[in-house]
C-alpha positions in Angstrom: -71.6 15.3 -20.0 -67.9 15.0 -20.3 -65.3 17.8 -20.7 -64.9 17.0 -24.4 -68.6 17.4 -24.9 -68.6 20.8 -23.1 -65.8 22.0 -25.4 -67.8 21.0 -28.5 -70.5 23.5 -27.5 -68.4 26.1 -25.7 -65.1 27.9 -26.3 -62.4 28.1 -23.6 -63.1 31.8 -23.3 -66.9 31.2 -22.8 -66.1 28.7 -20.1 -63.8 31.1 -18.4 -66.5 33.8 -18.4 -69.1 31.5 -17.0 -67.0 29.8 -14.3 -64.7 32.7 -13.4 -61.7 30.3 -14.0 -58.9 31.7 -16.0 -58.4 30.4 -19.6 -54.9 29.1 -18.7 -56.3 27.0 -15.8 -59.1 25.6 -18.1 -56.5 24.7 -20.8 -54.4 23.0 -18.1 -57.3 20.7 -17.2 -58.1 20.0 -20.8 -54.5 19.0 -21.5 -54.2 17.0 -18.2 -51.3 19.4 -17.3 -51.6 19.1 -13.5 -48.0 20.2 -12.9 -49.0 23.9 -13.1 -51.9 23.5 -10.6 -52.0 22.6 -7.0 -54.2 19.7 -5.9 -56.7 22.0 -4.2 -57.0 24.2 -7.3 -57.4 21.3 -9.7 -60.1 19.6 -7.7 -61.9 23.0 -7.0 -61.9 23.9 -10.7 -63.3 20.4 -11.6 -66.1 20.9 -9.1 -67.0 24.3 -10.4 -67.2 23.1 -14.1 -69.4 20.1 -13.0 -71.7 22.5 -11.1 -72.0 25.1 -13.9 -72.4 22.6 -16.7 -74.2 19.8 -14.8 -71.3 17.5 -16.0 -69.6 14.5 -14.6 -65.8 14.9 -14.8 -65.0 11.7 -12.9 -62.3 10.7 -15.4 -60.5 14.1 -15.1 -60.7 13.9 -11.3 -59.3 10.4 -11.2 -56.3 11.5 -13.5 -55.7 14.5 -11.2 -55.7 12.3 -8.0 -53.4 9.8 -9.5 -51.0 12.5 -10.6 -50.9 14.2 -7.2 -50.6 10.9 -5.3 -47.5 9.9 -7.3 -45.8 13.3 -7.1 -46.6 13.8 -3.5 -44.9 10.5 -2.6 -41.9 11.5 -4.7 -41.5 14.8 -2.9 -41.9 13.2 0.5 -38.9 10.9 0.0 -36.4 13.7 -0.4 -36.9 15.8 2.8 -33.4 17.0 3.5 -31.9 13.8 5.0 -28.3 15.0 4.6 -29.0 18.2 6.5 -30.4 16.1 9.4 -27.3 14.0 9.5 -25.2 17.2 9.4 -27.1 18.7 12.3 -26.6 15.5 14.3 -22.9 15.7 13.7 -22.7 19.3 14.7 -24.7 18.7 17.9 -22.3 15.9 18.9 -19.3 18.1 18.5 -21.0 21.0 20.4 -21.8 18.7 23.3 -18.2 17.4 23.5 -16.9 21.0 23.4 -19.2 22.1 26.3 -18.2 19.1 28.4 -14.5 19.8 27.8 -14.9 23.4 28.9 -16.8 22.4 32.0 -14.1 19.9 32.9 -11.3 22.4 32.4 -13.1 25.0 34.5 -13.6 22.5 37.3 -9.9 21.5 37.3 -8.7 25.1 37.3 -11.0 26.0 40.2 -9.8 23.3 42.6 -6.1 23.4 41.7 -5.5 27.2 41.5 -7.6 28.5 44.4 -6.8 27.7 48.0 -9.2 27.8 50.9 -8.1 31.2 52.0 -8.6 32.8 48.6 -12.0 31.2 48.3 -13.1 32.6 51.7 -12.2 36.1 50.7 -14.5 35.9 47.7 -17.5 35.2 49.9 -19.7 38.3 50.4 -20.3 37.3 54.1 -19.1 34.9 56.8 -20.8 33.1 59.6 -20.1 35.8 62.2 -21.4 38.6 60.0 -24.5 36.6 59.2 -25.3 35.8 62.9 -24.8 39.5 63.8 -27.1 40.7 61.0 -29.8 38.3 62.0 -29.7 39.5 65.6 -29.9 43.1 64.6 -32.8 42.4 62.3 -34.7 40.5 65.1 -34.1 43.5 67.5 -35.4 46.0 64.9 -38.6 43.9 64.3 -39.3 43.6 68.1 -38.9 47.4 68.5 -41.3 48.0 65.5 -43.9 45.7 67.0 -43.7 47.4 70.3 -44.1 50.8 68.8 -47.1 49.7 66.7 -48.9 48.2 69.8 -48.3 51.3 71.9 -49.8 53.6 69.2 -52.6 51.3 68.0 -56.0 52.9 67.6 -59.2 51.6 69.2 -60.8 48.3 68.1 -63.7 50.1 66.4 -61.4 51.9 64.1 -59.8 48.6 62.8 -63.3 47.1 62.2 -64.3 50.1 60.0 -61.1 49.8 58.0 -61.6 46.1 57.5 -65.1 46.7 56.2 -63.8 49.3 53.6 -61.0 47.1 52.5 -63.3 44.1 52.1 -65.6 46.2 49.9 -62.7 47.3 47.7 -61.4 43.8 47.3 -64.9 42.6 46.3 -65.2 45.4 43.6 -61.8 44.5 42.3 -62.6 40.8 42.0 -65.9 41.7 40.2 -64.1 43.9 37.6 -61.4 41.1 37.0 -64.2 38.6 36.4 -65.9 40.9 33.9 -62.6 41.5 32.0 -61.8 37.7 31.9 -65.3 36.9 30.7 -65.0 39.5 27.9 -61.6 38.0 26.8 -63.1 34.5 26.7 -65.8 35.7 24.3 -63.2 36.7 21.7 -62.9 34.2 19.0 -59.7 32.3 18.3 -60.9 29.7 15.8 -64.0 29.6 13.6 -64.9 26.2 12.1 -66.1 25.8 8.5 -68.0 22.4 8.3 -69.0 21.1 4.8 -72.0 18.7 4.3 -70.2 17.3 1.2 -67.2 18.4 -0.8 -66.9 22.2 -0.7 -64.7 24.6 -2.6 -63.9 28.0 -0.9 -61.3 30.8 -1.3 -59.6 32.8 1.5 -58.1 36.2 1.3 -55.9 37.7 4.0 -57.3 41.2 4.6 -53.9 42.5 5.9 -51.6 41.1 3.2 -54.0 40.5 0.3 -52.6 37.0 -0.1 -55.2 34.5 -1.4 -55.6 30.7 -1.3 -58.3 28.2 -2.1 -59.3 24.8 -0.8 -61.5 21.8 -1.6 -62.6 20.1 1.6 -64.9 17.4 2.8 -64.1 17.6 6.5 -64.2 20.6 9.0 -61.6 23.4 8.5 -60.4 25.6 11.3 -60.0 29.4 10.4 -57.5 31.1 12.7 -58.8 34.6 13.6 -56.6 35.3 16.6 -54.5 37.7 14.7 -56.0 38.0 11.2 -59.2 38.8 9.4 -60.3 37.1 6.2 -62.6 37.4 3.2 -64.2 34.1 2.3 -66.1 32.9 -0.8 -67.8 29.5 -1.4 -69.4 27.6 -4.2 -73.0 26.3 -3.9 -72.3 23.3 -1.8 -74.1 23.1 1.6 -72.0 24.0 4.7 -72.2 25.7 8.2 -70.1 27.9 10.4 -69.5 27.0 14.1 -68.6 30.1 16.1 -68.2 29.3 19.8 -71.6 27.6 20.5 -73.4 29.4 17.6 -74.0 27.5 14.3 -74.9 29.2 11.0 -76.1 26.9 8.2 -76.1 27.6 4.5 -77.9 25.0 2.3 -79.7 27.2 -0.3 -77.5 26.0 -3.3 -76.0 29.5 -3.8 -72.6 31.1 -3.7 -71.8 33.0 -0.5 -69.4 35.7 0.6 -68.2 36.5 4.1 -65.9 38.5 6.3 -64.4 36.3 9.1 -62.7 37.9 12.1 -62.5 38.0 15.9 -65.9 39.6 15.9 -67.4 36.6 14.2 -68.8 35.8 10.7 -70.4 38.6 8.7 -72.4 37.7 5.5 -71.6 40.0 2.6 -73.2 40.7 -0.8 -71.1 40.1 -3.9 -70.6 43.8 -4.3 -69.5 44.3 -0.7 -67.1 41.4 -1.1 -65.5 43.0 -4.2 -65.3 46.4 -2.5 -63.3 44.9 0.4 -60.8 43.5 -2.0 -62.3 40.1 -3.1 -61.1 38.5 -6.3 -63.5 38.2 -9.3 -61.6 35.3 -10.7 -59.5 32.5 -9.1 
């Protein structure tokens, strides 16, 4: 079934209600107006319509891919080359200015300061240094002698060593437990599709949403953020540290993804946390 055949039996409004795709986005696909859609949105909407109507929209997908290939190349050609040249020019002048200032400072130092003036700026001289070292050595010798004369019996030192050893062992054990707990916190959780998968992400802090159509693993950064995630019916799995959760029941799924891991939600729980009913 082609897109034109679907439209013969269904209105744009009916398609919007069934697929949860806005009428404006459906009309953009019908009119091949891909300029108002991102590549991920266009391919995701096409996949949803194919799924819900058991259709083959290969021709629409090929038009979309051709459009984004051309316009992506055009955009990549003009990436601010003049600003790069301008930055290079500024860097060159900055280096020359720094070298000039260093040269002037060196010349001024060796021509305006004589040896006598230079010596008065030093915080110490050789005689003072030698005297200070001798006084420090004498103080250390006196301290060692006093310590030896007042030292307790050998048994006392043995007991203190045992106590200190026990304290050090407990401290190392606590540090190991803390480090082990920190290592268990998630940084990235991997979403792995078995074939092309559409999913939507919502930042729980800012409410910002985005959507993707992927056929290779996708890393979800949970080091500083928590997410709501919704998928279509394609099979996929989550890899969280060494744990893998597989979903291949041909149903839509909803999750909360955070440092604590992946929590499966009902559709109602997803909406209650701020999930979008339409993309």
